[in-house]
N, C-alpha and C positions, 0 to 999 in steps of 0.2 A: 764435220766430225764431232764438233761440240754438240750439235743438235741431235745427232744419232745417239751420243752417250746419254743425253738427257732423256731421250725416248726409252732407252734401255733401263735407265734407273727408274723411270715412272712405272714401267711394266713390272719390274722387280718389286716395287713398293706395293703395287696393286695385288700381286700374288701373295705377298706377305700379309697384307691386311685380310685377304680372303681366307688364308690359313688360320689366322687368329680368330676370325669370326666363326669359322667352322668348328674349331676346338671349343670355343666358348659356348656355342649352341649345343654341342654334344654333351658338355658337362652339366647343362641346366636340365632340371626335370621338365618333363613334358607338360605343357600348359593345358592340353585338352583333358587329361584325366583329372587334373586338379579342378577344373571347372565342373566336371561331372560329379566329383566326389563331394563338392561343397554342398549341393542340395541334399545329397544322401545323409551327410552328417547333420545337417539342419533338421531333416525329417526325423532322424533318430532322436535328436534332442527334444523335438517338439512332441513326439509320441513315444515316451519311454514304455518299455514292457516291464510290468511289475510281476516278478516271479513269486514273491511272498512278502509278507509284511508283519511287523510286530503289533499285536493287539493288546498285550498286557505284560506286566512284570509281576512275578510272584516270588517273593523272597529273593529277588535279584535274577531269577531265571526267566527267560523270555518265553512267552506263549505266542506262537505263530498262527497265522490264519490257516496254514496247511495242517497244523495240529487239530484245529477245529473241524476241518473237513474230514480228517482221518477219524476223529471221534464220532462224527455223524455216520460214517461208513460202517463202523464196527458196533454201532448201537444195537444191531440185531442180536448181539450176544448178551444183552441185558436179560436177566431172569424174568423180569416183567417187561415185555417188549415196549419200547417207547413208541407211542402212536405216531404215525407219519406226520400228522399236523403239529406234534410237539417236538419232533426231532429237528429243531431249528438250530441255527448257528449260535444264537444267544444261549439257549439251554445247554448245548454241547460245550460252549465255553465255560458256563458256570459249573458243569460237571468236572471239567478239567481243572478249574481253579480249586474246587473243593478237594479233588484228588491230590493236587500238588501240595496243598496245605497239610493234608494228612501224611503224605509221603515224607515231607520235611520233618514232621514231628516223629515219625517212625525212625528216621535216620538219626535224629538227636537223642531219642530215648532208647539207647542201645540195651538198657537193662531188661527190656521187654522182648522175649523171644516170640516172634511172630512168623517164623519160617514154617513152611508146609512141605511135605514130602511129595515125591513124584506120584506115589500111589494115591495120595489125597487129591491131587489135581486130576488124575485120570478118573477116579471114582466120582468126584464132583462133576466133571465134564460129562460123564456117562449119564448122570442124573439129569443134567441140563438138557441133554439130547432128547429126553423123554418128556420134558416139561415145556420147552419153547413151543408156543402155538404154531409158529410157521414151520417148525420141524415136524409136527404131527402129519402135515400134508404130504411130506416127501419121506417120512419114516426115517428120521435122523438116527434113531436107535440102531439101525443097521449101518454097517460101514459104508455101503454104497450110498445110502441116503445122506449120511454125514458128509461125505466127500462131495456130493452134489450140492449140498447146502453151502459148504465153504466155497465151492467154485462159483455158485450163483451170486455170492456176496463179495467175491474178490478177496477172500481171507485165506491165508495159508494155515496149515495145521499147526505149525510152530507159533504163528501169531496168535491163534486162538488159545493155545496152551499157555503162552507167556501172559497174555491178557488175563486169563482165568487165574493163573497163579498169583498175579498181583492182586486181583480182587479178593482171593481167599486170604492173602496176607493182610490186606487192609481190614477185612472183617474180623480176623483173629486179633489184630492189634486193638481195634475198637472195643471188642468184647472184654479183652484183658484190661484195657485202659479205663473203661467206664463201667463194665459189668461187675467187677470184683467187689465193689462197695455197695451194690444195690441189694436190698432185701425186700422181697415180696411177702407181705403179711397174708395170713389166712383170711382176714377180713377183706383185703383187696381182691383176693381170688373169688370169694363168695359173691362180692358185689358185682364183679365182671360176669360171673356165671348167671346171676339173676337178671342183669341188665342186657346181656348180649346173647348168651347161649340159649337160654330158655325161650325167649321171644322168637329166635330164629327157627327153632324146631316147632314151636306152636304155629308159626306162620305156614309151615309145611304140613301141619296137622300130624306131626309125628311125636312120639314120646322122646323127650330129651334124655341124653345120657346122664348118669349120676355125676354129682360134683366130684367125687373121688376119681372117677374115670377121666374127667376132663381137666383135673388139676395140673398135670405136667404141661399140657398144651397151653392152658391159660397162664401159667407161670411164665412160660416162654414168651407169650405175646406181651404180657405186662413188662417183662424185662426188656424186650426189644423196644417197647414204647418209651421207657425211661432212658434207655441208651440213646435213642434217636433224639430225644429232647435235650439230653446233655450234650450230644454231639453238635446239634445246631447252635447251642449257646457257645460251645467251645470254638467252633469255626467262626462264629460272629465275632468273638473276642480276638481271634487271630487276624481277621480282616481289619478290625478297628485299630489294631497295633501298627497298621501301615504296611502289612505284608503284601497287600495286593494293590497294584496301581494299574488301572485300566486306561490305556492310551486312546482307544477308540470308543467314544461315547455310545456308539450303537450296541456295544456289548455290556452296557450297564455302568455302574458307578464303582469307584475305587473302594468304597466301604458301604456296608449295608447288608441286609438279609439276602440269603441265596434263594434262588427259585426252587421249586419242588419238581423240576422237570427231569428227574432221573437220579440214580444213586451213584455210588463210587465206581 
């Protein structure tokens, strides 16, 4: 009788231990997925996917590598097309840096009205469509040709208008900021006429126009030359003040002269 009771108690104990083991196993996470997940996590850590990266800081604002790629893409909207060999990431980054420095000054110098109207933007864009070399091949002056140009280069109409508006605002700001104090003398105009205009027409064996007829155009050219010179010095001073910090040496130095690989 005692032996039978002991046997019954042993069976009950075995059943209890089996139940406890089953509950413990059910509560534990499966070991097989963990074993499979570990190599995946390790692979992800060993081969990270870089979506974007910061290449420079301009007045505390970040310049991303994706910004540079975007600038290269829309370079077709430059009035003087950037040659394919010069549309590099370095030149695109320098254009962005110059533009960012100017935009910061535009924001700070609120006394200068550099706004442009919608009509000015549309009129200027219409002129651009007749001047871009690549546009002449597909007749961008027509609406169909312009839409084809935008589609071929992955640019939306709003993107083109916004980009062109910003460019016009920058040019207006520069002319007001630097052009107001510039005076072109009659002597400078005559000197340019004799050194540049006359030889150019003589080379073509044609009679040059009169000095009086070319004075407005010469004055505009000399004004732009002086503005460009003052602008380069101004941008140089902004860079030397520590406004630009380039984090990737491949894109240049944190201070120094800009390249000439494109405009604003």
